[in-house]
N, C-alpha and C positions, 0 to 999 in steps of 0.2 A: 274195762267192764266185761263180765262174763256173759257169753249168749245163753239161750235156754239150754241147749244141749250139754254145755259145759257145767251149768248149775245143776242139770239132772244127775249128771255123772259124779259131780262133788257130793250132792247130798245122798246118792245111792251108796256111795262109799262110806260116809259118815254114818249112814243108817245101819250099815253092815258092822261098823266098829261099835257104835254107841246105842244102836236102837232099843236094846233091852233096858236101857236106863229110862226110856220115856214111858209114860203111861200106855197101857195096853191099847186103848182107844185110839190115841194119837199114833202109835206104832204101826197099828193095822192100817190106818189110813195112809200113812206115809209109805208103807210096804206096798200097798197097792198102787200108788201114784208113782213112786221112784222105781220100784223093782218090777212090778207087774204091768206097768205102763198103761194104767188105767186113766182116763180123763176125770177131772174134778166131776164133771156131768155123771158119768158112769158110776162113780163112788157114791154121789149123793143119791141117785136113784136105787142103787142096791141097798144103800143103808137107809132109805126113806127119810133123809133129812134135806136141809137146803144146801144149795152149792157154797152159800157163804159159811156155813158150819163147817164144811170140808176145807174151804180156803183158809179159814182161822185155824183150824186143827194143823194144817200144813205149815202155816206161818209160824206158829207157836212151835211147832217141832223143828223147823229150820232154826229158830232162834236158839232152842235148846242145844241141838247138835252142835251149832256154831260155837256156844258157850263151852260145851266139853271139848271140841277141838282146840279152842283157844288156850284152855286151861291144861288139858292133857298132852295134846299134840301127837296122838298117836298115829294119825293120818299122815302127818308131815314125816314122823319117823319111818313109817311104812314105806313112804314113797321114796325116801332116801336109801333105806335098805334095799329096795327093789332096784334102784339106780345102780348101786353099789355091786349088787348080784350080777347085773348085766355087764358091768364093766369087768367084774371078775370072770365070767364065762368067756370073755374075748381076750382077756390078757394072757400072754405066754410068757412073761419074764416072771420068774419064781419070787423075786425081791418084791416087785410091784404086786404080785398076787398076795403075798403075805402082808403087805401094807394094807391092801384092801380088807382082807380077811380080819386084821386087827381093828379096822375102822368099823367093820360090821359088828365086831364083838363089843367095841365100846358102845355103839348105838343099843345093842340088846342088853348090855350090862347097865345102862344108865336107867336108873328107877323112874317112876312116875312121879 
């Protein structure tokens, strides 16, 4: 099970990938919480709504982002490509470098 920091990092990344697919209201609240590090209480005070309203927006947004990632898997592919790029930067053997490059091209060429 992931801890709070891992959860925040996960949803911050998903928000950057899929955030514009959310409603403006939910996106704004998630942006404040996950990217700008506001607390639920701070957001509720700024927007003059209940903490529960903010909590519900965040919960709904998390479900939507998780659904988008399950369907599209852009976050997973992004992570794989970054791992391959790290390997590529350390690899000295030209044959292995080409294998990694081909794998990256395969990830990039694979449609949604």
